[in-house]
C-alpha positions in Angstrom: 0.0 0.0 0.0 1.3 3.5 -0.8 2.1 5.9 2.0 -0.9 8.1 1.1 -3.2 5.1 1.3 -1.8 4.2 4.8 -2.2 7.8 5.9 -5.7 7.9 4.6 -6.5 4.7 6.5 -5.0 6.1 9.7 -6.9 9.3 9.3 -10.1 7.5 8.6 -9.6 5.6 11.8 -8.2 8.1 14.3 -8.6 11.7 13.2 -10.9 13.5 15.6 -11.6 16.1 12.9 -12.7 13.3 10.4 -16.5 13.8 10.0 -17.1 10.2 9.0 -15.3 8.8 12.1 -18.4 7.3 13.8 -19.5 5.6 10.5 -16.1 4.3 9.7 -15.5 2.8 13.1 -18.8 0.9 12.8 -18.2 -0.2 9.2 -14.6 -1.6 9.6 -14.8 -3.1 13.1 -14.4 -6.8 12.4 -17.3 -9.2 13.0 -17.0 -11.8 15.7 -17.8 -15.3 14.3 -19.5 -18.0 16.3 -17.3 -20.8 17.6 -18.3 -23.2 14.8 -17.9 -20.6 12.0 -21.4 -21.7 10.8 -22.2 -18.3 9.3 -19.4 -18.5 6.7 -19.8 -22.1 5.8 -20.9 -23.0 2.2 -20.6 -21.4 -1.2 -20.0 -17.8 -1.9 -20.1 -15.9 -5.3 -17.5 -13.2 -5.8 -19.2 -9.9 -6.7 -16.7 -7.1 -6.2 -13.0 -6.8 -5.6 -10.4 -4.0 -5.2 -6.7 -4.0 -4.3 -3.9 -1.5 -3.9 -1.1 -3.2 -5.8 -0.8 -4.0 -9.5 0.2 -7.7 -8.7 -3.4 -8.1 -7.5 -5.2 -5.6 -9.7 -3.8 -7.2 -12.9 -5.2 -10.5 -11.8 -8.6 -9.0 -10.8 -8.9 -7.5 -14.3 -8.7 -11.0 -15.9 -11.4 -12.6 -13.8 -14.6 -13.4 -15.6 -16.3 -15.1 -12.6 -15.3 -16.8 -9.4 -16.7 -18.5 -6.3 -15.3 -20.0 -3.1 -16.7 -22.6 -0.6 -15.8 -23.0 3.1 -16.1 -26.6 4.4 -15.3 -28.5 7.6 -11.9 -30.1 8.3 -10.8 -32.9 10.7 -8.1 -30.5 12.0 -8.8 -28.2 14.9 -9.6 -24.6 14.0 -9.2 -25.4 10.3 -11.5 -25.1 7.4 -11.2 -26.3 3.8 -11.4 -23.6 1.2 -12.3 -24.6 -2.3 -12.1 -22.0 -5.1 -13.1 -22.0 -8.7 -12.1 -19.2 -11.1 -12.6 -18.4 -14.7 -9.7 -16.3 -15.9 -9.8 -15.0 -19.4 -12.2 -17.8 -20.3 -10.2 -20.6 -18.7 -11.4 -22.5 -15.6 -9.3 -23.6 -12.7 -10.1 -25.2 -9.3 -8.1 -25.5 -6.0 -8.7 -26.6 -2.4 -6.5 -25.6 0.5 -6.7 -25.8 4.3 -7.3 -22.4 6.1 -7.3 -21.4 9.7 -9.9 -19.2 11.4 -8.7 -18.0 14.8 -10.3 -15.2 16.9 -12.5 -14.4 13.9 -9.4 -13.8 11.7 -8.9 -15.8 8.5 -5.4 -17.1 7.7 -4.3 -18.8 4.5 -1.1 -19.4 2.4 -0.2 -20.8 -1.0 1.7 -19.9 -4.2 4.2 -17.8 -2.1 1.3 -15.7 -0.8 0.6 -15.4 3.0 -2.7 -13.7 3.8 -4.9 -12.8 6.7 -8.4 -11.4 6.5 -11.0 -9.8 8.8 -14.7 -10.3 8.2 -16.3 -6.9 8.1 -20.0 -6.0 8.8 -22.3 -6.9 5.9 -25.8 -7.9 5.0 -27.0 -11.4 6.3 -26.2 -13.2 3.1 -23.0 -11.2 2.3 -19.4 -11.8 3.2 -17.0 -8.8 3.1 -13.3 -9.7 3.7 -10.5 -7.2 4.2 -7.2 -8.9 3.3 -3.6 -8.1 4.2 -1.2 -10.2 2.0 2.5 -10.7 1.9 4.0 -11.4 -1.5 7.6 -10.9 -2.6 8.4 -8.5 0.3 5.3 -6.5 -0.6 2.4 -5.9 1.6 -0.9 -5.8 -0.4 -4.2 -4.7 0.9 -7.5 -5.8 -0.8 -11.2 -5.8 -0.1 -13.6 -8.4 -1.5 -17.4 -8.8 -1.4 -19.1 -12.2 -1.7 -22.7 -13.1 -1.6 -24.8 -16.3 -1.5 -26.5 -15.3 -4.8 -25.3 -13.3 -7.7 -27.8 -10.5 -7.1 -26.8 -7.3 -5.2 -28.7 -4.3 -3.9 -27.8 -0.6 -3.9 -27.5 -0.9 -0.1 -25.0 -3.8 -0.4 -22.8 -1.7 -2.8 -23.2 1.5 -0.8 -21.9 -0.2 2.3 -19.0 -1.9 0.4 -17.8 1.4 -1.1 -18.0 3.2 2.2 -15.9 0.5 3.8 -13.4 0.8 0.9 -13.1 4.6 1.4 -12.7 4.1 5.2 -9.8 1.8 4.5 -8.2 4.3 2.1 -9.0 2.6 -1.3 -9.8 4.7 -4.3 -13.3 4.3 -5.6 -12.4 2.5 -8.9 -13.9 -0.7 -10.3 -11.2 -3.4 -10.7 -13.5 -6.4 -10.6 -17.3 -6.4 -10.6 -19.3 -9.5 -11.5 -21.9 -8.5 -14.1 -24.4 -11.2 -13.2 -24.7 -12.1 -16.8 -21.5 -14.1 -17.5 -22.0 -17.8 -16.8 -20.4 -18.8 -13.6 -18.9 -21.7 -15.3 -16.4 -22.7 -12.5 -19.3 -23.1 -10.2 -21.3 -25.1 -12.7 -18.3 -27.2 -13.6 -17.6 -27.9 -10.0 -21.2 -29.2 -9.6 -20.7 -31.4 -12.7 -17.4 -32.8 -11.3 -19.1 -33.5 -8.0 -21.9 -35.4 -9.7 -19.4 -37.4 -11.8 -17.4 -38.2 -8.7 -20.5 -39.4 -6.9 -21.4 -41.5 -9.9 -18.0 -43.0 -10.0 -18.1 -43.9 -6.3 -21.6 -45.5 -6.7 -20.2 -47.4 -9.7 -17.3 -48.7 -7.6 -19.7 -49.8 -4.9 -22.0 -51.6 -7.4 -19.0 -53.2 -9.1 -17.7 -54.6 -5.7 -21.1 -55.8 -4.8 -21.5 -57.6 -8.1 -18.1 -59.2 -7.8 -19.1 -60.3 -4.3 -22.4 -61.9 -5.6 -20.6 -63.5 -8.6 -18.0 -65.0 -6.1 -20.8 -66.5 -4.1 -22.4 -67.9 -7.2 -19.0 -69.3 -8.2 -18.6 -70.9 -4.8 -22.0 -72.5 -5.0 -21.5 -73.7 -8.5 -18.2 -75.1 -7.5 -19.9 -77.0 -4.7 -22.5 -78.3 -7.1 -19.7 -79.3 -9.5 -18.0 -81.3 -6.8 -21.1 -83.1 -5.9 -22.3 -83.8 -9.4 -18.8 -84.2 -11.0 -20.1 -82.4 -14.0 -17.5 -80.4 -16.0 -20.2 -79.0 -18.3 -21.8 -77.1 -15.5 -18.5 -75.5 -14.7 -18.0 -74.4 -18.3 -21.4 -72.9 -18.4 -20.7 -71.0 -15.1 -17.5 -69.6 -16.5 -19.3 -68.4 -19.6 -22.1 -66.7 -17.6 -19.6 -65.1 -15.1 -17.4 -63.8 -17.9 -20.3 -62.1 -19.7 -21.5 -60.5 -16.4 -18.2 -59.1 -15.3 -18.4 -55.3 -14.7 -17.0 -53.0 -17.4 -16.4 -55.9 -19.7 -19.1 -54.8 -22.2 -17.3 -51.5 -22.7 -14.8 -53.5 -24.7 -17.3 -53.5 -27.5 -17.1 -49.7 -27.8 -13.3 -49.7 -28.5 -13.3 -53.1 -30.3 -16.6 -53.0 -32.2 -15.6 -56.2 -34.3 -16.2 -58.2 -31.1 -20.0 -57.8 -31.6 -19.8 -60.1 -34.6 -19.2 -63.2 -32.6 -20.8 -64.1 -29.2 -17.8 -65.7 -27.7 -15.2 -63.2 -29.0 -14.3 -62.2 -25.4 -14.6 -65.7 -23.8 -11.3 -67.2 -22.7 -10.5 -70.8 -23.6 -9.4 -72.7 -20.5 -6.9 -75.4 -21.3 -5.4 -76.2 -17.9 -6.4 -75.4 -14.4 -9.0 -75.8 -11.7 -10.7 -72.4 -11.9 -9.3 -71.3 -8.6 -10.7 -68.1 -7.0 -10.5 -66.3 -3.7 -6.7 -66.1 -3.5 -4.5 -63.1 -2.4 -2.3 -62.9 -5.5 -3.0 -63.5 -9.1 0.1 -63.5 -11.3 -0.5 -62.8 -15.0 2.1 -64.3 -17.4 1.3 -63.6 -21.1 3.4 -65.6 -23.6 3.8 -65.5 -27.3 5.7 -67.3 -30.0 9.3 -66.4 -30.1 11.5 -67.1 -33.1 14.6 -67.9 -31.0 13.9 -69.3 -27.6 11.0 -69.8 -25.1 11.6 -68.9 -21.5 8.1 -69.8 -20.2 8.8 -73.0 -18.3 11.9 -71.5 -16.6 9.9 -68.5 -15.6 7.1 -70.7 -14.1 9.6 -72.8 -12.3 11.3 -69.7 -10.8 7.9 -68.5 -9.5 7.1 -71.8 -7.9 10.6 -72.5 -6.6 10.3 -71.9 -2.9 6.6 -71.4 -2.4 5.4 -73.0 0.8 2.3 -75.2 0.9 0.3 -72.4 2.4 1.5 -69.9 -0.2 0.7 -72.4 -3.1 -2.9 -72.4 -1.8 -3.1 -68.6 -1.8 -1.9 -67.9 -5.4 -2.8 -68.6 -8.9 -0.5 -68.1 -11.9 -2.5 -67.5 -15.1 -0.5 -68.2 -18.3 -2.2 -66.4 -21.2 -1.1 -67.8 -24.6 -1.6 -64.7 -26.6 -1.9 -66.5 -29.9 -4.7 -68.1 -31.9 -2.6 -70.6 -33.9 -3.8 -73.9 -32.6 -0.6 -75.8 -33.1 1.4 -73.3 -31.1 -1.3 -73.1 -28.4 -1.3 -76.9 -28.0 2.5 -77.0 -27.9 2.6 -74.6 -25.0 -0.2 -76.4 -23.2 1.7 -79.7 -23.5 4.9 -78.2 -22.3 3.4 -76.7 -19.2 1.5 -79.9 -18.4 4.6 -82.1 -18.9 7.0 -80.0 -16.9 4.7 -78.8 -14.1 2.0 -81.4 -13.7 1.6 -81.0 -9.9 1.2 -77.2 -10.2 -1.5 -77.7 -12.8 -3.4 -80.5 -11.0 -3.4 -78.5 -7.7 -4.8 -75.4 -9.4 -1.7 -73.2 -8.9 -1.3 -72.8 -12.7 -4.0 -72.0 -15.2 -3.5 -71.8 -19.0 -5.9 -69.8 -21.1 -5.9 -68.5 -24.7 -8.2 -66.1 -26.5 -11.0 -66.7 -29.0 -9.9 -66.7 -32.6 -12.2 -63.7 -33.0 -10.6 -61.6 -30.2 -8.0 -59.7 -32.2 -9.0 -57.0 -34.7 -7.3 -56.4 -38.0 -3.9 -55.0 -37.1 -2.5 -54.6 -40.7 -3.5 -50.9 -41.2 -2.3 -49.2 -38.1 -1.0 -45.7 -38.2 2.7 -45.4 -37.6 3.5 -43.1 -34.7 6.6 -41.9 -32.7 8.9 -43.0 -35.5 8.1 -46.7 -34.9 8.0 -49.0 -38.0 4.8 -50.7 -38.8 5.8 -54.0 -37.3 6.6 -52.4 -33.9 3.3 -50.5 -33.9 1.5 -53.8 -34.5 3.5 -55.5 -31.8 2.9 -52.8 -29.1 -0.9 -52.6 -30.1 -1.3 -56.3 -29.8 0.5 -56.3 -26.4 -2.0 -53.7 -25.1 -4.8 -56.0 -26.2 -3.0 -59.1 -24.6 -2.6 -57.4 -21.2 -6.2 -56.1 -21.3 -7.6 -59.6 -21.9 -5.5 -61.1 -19.2 -6.5 -58.5 -16.7 -10.2 -58.9 -17.5 -9.9 -62.6 -16.8 -8.0 -62.1 -13.6 -10.1 -59.5 -12.0 -12.5 -62.0 -10.2 -9.9 -64.5 -9.1 -8.2 -62.7 -6.2 -7.5 -59.5 -4.3 -4.4 -58.3 -6.1 -3.1 -58.7 -9.6 0.6 -58.8 -10.6 1.6 -58.2 -14.1 4.6 -60.3 -15.2 6.2 -61.5 -18.5 7.3 -64.9 -19.7 11.0 -64.2 -19.5 11.7 -63.3 -15.9 13.1 -64.8 -12.7 11.8 -64.2 -9.2 13.7 -63.5 -6.1 13.4 -66.2 -3.4 10.6 -65.3 -0.9 8.9 -62.9 -3.3 5.4 -64.0 -2.1 6.1 -63.2 1.5 7.9 -59.9 0.6 5.0 -58.7 -1.4 2.3 -59.5 1.1 4.3 -57.8 3.9 4.7 -54.7 1.8 1.1 -54.6 0.8 0.2 -54.7 4.5 2.6 -51.8 5.2 1.0 -49.5 2.7 -2.6 -50.8 2.8 -4.0 -47.7 4.4 -2.2 -45.3 2.0 -3.5 -44.0 -1.4 -1.9 -45.8 -4.4 -2.9 -47.1 -7.8 -0.2 -49.7 -8.1 3.0 -51.0 -6.4 6.2 -51.5 -8.3 8.2 -54.7 -7.5 10.4 -54.2 -10.6 11.3 -50.9 -12.3 11.5 -52.5 -15.8 8.6 -51.6 -18.1 5.4 -53.3 -17.0 7.1 -56.1 -15.0 6.1 -56.6 -11.4 3.3 -54.0 -11.3 0.7 -54.9 -8.6 -2.9 -53.6 -8.8 -6.0 -54.0 -6.7 -8.3 -56.2 -8.8 -11.1 -53.7 -8.0 -9.1 -51.2 -10.1 -8.6 -53.4 -13.2 -11.9 -52.5 -15.0 -11.0 -48.8 -15.0 -7.4 -49.6 -16.1 -8.5 -52.0 -18.8 -11.0 -49.5 -20.2 -8.2 -46.9 -20.5 -5.9 -49.3 -22.2 -8.6 -50.3 -24.7 -9.5 -46.7 -25.3 -5.9 -45.9 -26.4 -4.7 -49.3 -27.5 -3.6 -48.1 -30.9 -1.9 -44.9 -29.7 1.0 -45.7 -27.3 2.9 -48.5 -25.5 1.2 -49.9 -22.4 3.8 -48.5 -19.9 3.2 -45.1 -21.3 -0.6 -45.5 -21.0 -0.2 -46.5 -17.4 1.8 -43.3 -16.7 -1.0 -41.3 -18.4 -3.5 -42.7 -16.0 -1.5 -41.3 -13.2 -1.3 -38.0 -15.0 -5.1 -37.8 -15.5 -5.6 -38.6 -11.9 -3.3 -36.1 -10.1 -1.5 -33.7 -12.5 -2.5 -30.1 -12.6 -1.9 -28.6 -16.1 -1.2 -25.3 -14.6 1.7 -26.7 -12.4 5.2 -27.6 -13.6 6.5 -31.1 -14.4 8.2 -31.4 -11.0 4.9 -30.9 -9.2 3.3 -33.5 -11.5 6.1 -36.0 -10.9 5.8 -35.6 -7.1 2.0 -36.1 -7.3 2.3 -39.2 -9.5 4.9 -40.7 -7.1 2.2 -40.7 -4.5 0.1 -43.1 -6.5 3.0 -45.5 -7.4 5.1 -46.9 -4.6 8.3 -48.7 -5.3 9.6 -51.7 -3.4 13.4 -52.2 -3.2 15.2 -54.4 -3.9 13.3 -55.5 -7.0 11.7 -58.9 -6.8 11.7 -59.7 -10.5 14.5 -59.6 -13.0 14.2 -59.8 -16.8 16.4 -62.5 -18.3 15.1 -62.9 -21.9 17.6 -61.9 -24.6 15.4 -62.4 -27.5 12.3 -60.2 -27.5 8.9 -61.3 -28.6 9.3 -58.6 -31.3 11.1 -60.5 -34.1 14.7 -59.5 -34.5 14.9 -57.4 -31.4 17.7 -58.1 -28.9 17.1 -56.6 -25.4 19.7 -56.7 -22.6 17.3 -55.2 -20.1 18.3 -55.6 -16.5 16.8 -54.1 -13.3 19.8 -52.6 -11.4 17.8 -52.8 -8.1 17.3 -56.6 -8.4 20.6 -57.4 -6.7 22.1 -60.9 -6.4 20.0 -64.0 -6.1 20.3 -66.3 -3.1 21.6 -69.4 -4.8 22.0 -71.6 -1.8 21.0 -71.9 1.9 23.5 -73.1 4.4 22.9 -75.1 7.7 25.0 -76.4 10.6 25.1 -80.1 9.7 26.8 -82.9 11.8 30.4 -83.8 11.0 30.7 -86.3 8.2 32.8 -87.8 5.5 31.4 -87.1 2.0 31.6 -89.1 -1.2 29.9 -89.0 -4.5 30.1 -90.7 -7.9 28.9 -87.4 -9.6 31.6 -85.3 -11.2 31.6 -81.8 -9.7 31.6 -78.7 -11.9 34.4 -76.2 -11.2 34.6 -75.2 -7.5 31.0 -76.2 -6.6 32.0 -79.2 -4.4 29.8 -81.4 -2.2 31.9 -80.4 0.8 31.3 -76.7 0.3 27.5 -77.3 -0.1 27.4 -79.5 3.1 29.2 -76.8 5.1 26.8 -74.2 3.9 29.1 -71.9 1.9 28.1 -72.9 -1.7 25.9 -75.1 -3.7 27.0 -78.5 -5.2 26.8 -78.7 -9.0 27.4 -82.0 -10.7 27.4 -83.3 -14.2 24.5 -85.4 -15.7 23.6 -88.2 -13.3 23.3 -91.8 -14.5 21.5 -94.7 -12.9 23.4 -95.9 -9.8 25.0 -92.5 -9.1 25.0 -91.5 -5.5 25.9 -89.0 -2.8 27.1 -90.6 0.4 27.2 -88.9 3.8 28.9 -91.0 6.5 28.7 -89.4 10.0 31.8 -89.2 12.1 29.8 -90.6 14.9 26.3 -92.2 14.6 23.5 -89.7 14.8 19.9 -89.7 16.1 18.6 -88.0 12.9 15.2 -86.3 13.4 14.6 -85.0 9.9 16.2 -84.0 6.5 15.8 -81.5 3.7 17.6 -81.8 0.3 16.7 -79.1 -2.2 17.9 -79.5 -5.8 18.1 -76.6 -8.3 18.1 -72.9 -7.4 16.2 -69.8 -8.4 18.5 -69.3 -11.5 19.1 -73.0 -12.4 15.8 -74.5 -11.4 15.9 -77.3 -14.0 19.0 -78.9 -12.6 17.2 -81.2 -10.2 17.3 -84.7 -8.9 14.7 -86.9 -10.7 13.7 -90.5 -9.6 16.2 -90.3 -6.7 15.6 -91.7 -3.2 16.8 -90.7 0.2 18.2 -93.6 2.2 19.7 -94.1 5.7 22.0 -96.8 7.2 20.9 -97.8 10.7 23.5 -99.0 13.1 21.3 -101.7 14.6 21.2 -105.0 12.8 17.8 -105.9 14.3 16.3 -102.7 12.8 17.5 -103.7 9.4 15.9 -107.1 9.8 12.6 -105.6 10.9 12.6 -103.4 7.8 13.3 -106.4 5.6 10.4 -108.3 7.2 8.1 -105.2 6.6 7.5 -104.5 10.2 8.3 -100.8 9.9 5.8 -98.8 7.8 8.2 -95.9 7.5 10.5 -97.5 5.1 11.5 -100.3 2.8 14.8 -102.1 2.3 17.4 -101.0 -0.4 20.9 -102.2 -1.0 24.0 -102.6 1.1 22.0 -102.4 4.3 20.4 -99.0 3.5 16.8 -98.3 4.2 14.7 -96.1 1.8 12.8 -93.4 3.7 11.9 -90.8 1.1 12.3 -89.5 -2.5 12.6 -86.3 -4.4 9.4 -84.6 -5.5 9.5 -81.4 -7.6 13.2 -81.3 -6.9 12.8 -81.4 -3.1 13.2 -84.3 -0.6 12.0 -83.5 2.9 10.7 -85.5 5.8 11.1 -86.8 9.3 13.1 -89.9 10.3 11.2 -92.5 12.3 12.7 -92.8 15.8 12.3 -96.6 15.5 15.3 -96.6 13.1 17.6 -95.7 16.0 21.0 -94.2 15.4 22.0 -93.6 11.8 25.5 -94.3 10.5 25.1 -92.7 7.1 22.7 -91.2 4.6 22.6 -91.7 0.8 21.0 -90.1 -2.2 20.6 -92.8 -4.9 19.7 -92.1 -8.5 17.5 -94.7 -10.1 17.4 -93.6 -13.8 19.5 -91.7 -16.2 19.0 -87.9 -16.4 19.4 -85.5 -19.3 20.3 -82.5 -17.2 23.0 -81.7 -14.6 22.1 -81.7 -11.0 22.5 -78.9 -8.4 22.1 -79.2 -4.6 21.3 -75.8 -3.2 20.3 -76.8 0.3 21.4 -79.7 2.6 19.9 -79.9 6.1 20.2 -82.9 8.4 18.3 -82.2 11.6 19.7 -84.0 14.7 
């Protein structure tokens, strides 16, 4: 404020010779608000405004219309202030927290700190006298708001008298004409209605999923009683067509209307498992050079506990319609992972032959050649189909690829991190920073995400589209990129170290070599050591390099041996006989999961002759006789031999792993644990 204005204000307040002193004192003495600030709550339309500094007057002259709204806050002596402005024909909104203390209003934002007093006004008016600090400048302003856009001569007469008492010149800087549409106010109302509709839609979606889940459970029970596979297939078809948001696919892929089953997945393997915590989606396509699928699945299954296997489902989506290729993948998964398939841990699906649109005439964008545009467009459709299938199967969905390895303990790590951030706001969690690998979503969010992907499936790669969802949700176009990045970071939380690593060299895009590695993945745990009883070790297997049996037994390395043949063995002779309580032999590791023991038994050598005779006579149910006095007590299953040793066997002089058939792969022992 200029010196003359300050002097004028002081004279207006304190000069005994000022004729208008009594009127000014009454007009500019601040109102006292009630404790709950009830009189100022709600919406107010901005009618008149005046300021004493060009930084504010320049802004006032650009205002077409404006409103503000006071609302309650959970914080003590704090109100929320929402504001909508139309400036030179452009609308903007903002919401901040403000403080009202002793009937004085305090607010800050955009480098401006303000306080305001509420002056006397008509019952449905709000007159605010602001003192603002900006760039070492003190700026005074006076604003008139009203519940409605109409104003009376009395309203304006009081306002201008207050302005004169405060030393303002009588000049119009902003005056709402009452004719210009108050679009910010109207747009805010539309936004609120859309938000309410979205919230209602989410509730209905969750309720429908709940009902469908109950129907599925009942149908499954009926299926078990009647042993009728046809009823399960019918149920799946009905559920698929009832899934929320699924019909919107017809808007973006109109060709789907031509065939009734164009969106129905074909289930090749699996038990239709639902109600799990984690659904892992693994899309796979034909690769010209090498398939990594089986190794990826073995890595995911490697150290899952029995309880974890019951709380997860891995959905392999064969994103091809060529029947020969589809059948080859199905056969490979069934042959290599029969237990995971029969137990329901793994499901294998493929799309209808009518799912994919014509991808031959896509527009080339971002400098990508036609083949790459086709590849990335199809990938968007692949991921969308897989997400649609997964949304009713569990609580969380994790997007993976068919050429990755998982870190040991990934299931436990993911569930713990989810629990840690459960109460926070987020759209997805990142368990790998490479592309779309390791992104975890709530399945309740998948319909919205899929619809966005389908809407723009021809435009951009899928990881770009995911970033655009974040932008749409939280970025303010009037803020800078740094602000946008900070806001987006709130909706995507990154877990470190990464739990998934990309290992494929040959991309599914023909001719593309990709050496993508997640630098935050770190090193894998390739073995686990234990304190085993002293023993002499022998083996007929030839070791590879420095990976000796002695180092594995002492817990400092893994044992790696060349291809086992029938009759090959590992012999552990204890320095002194041991009362062995249990054992664990784990073959393969997270990186070399295929190098396992197959058709191999675990055997012990009791010190007692009478025990051996009892085993020979079949008197001990725990075991059966082998050769050279050894007793067979277990065998390898899925690369692991684990069990307890019957106390009736007494003290044990030695243990032996005996191979019963030739293998076509090397063998690796990553864990040896003899519990005594």
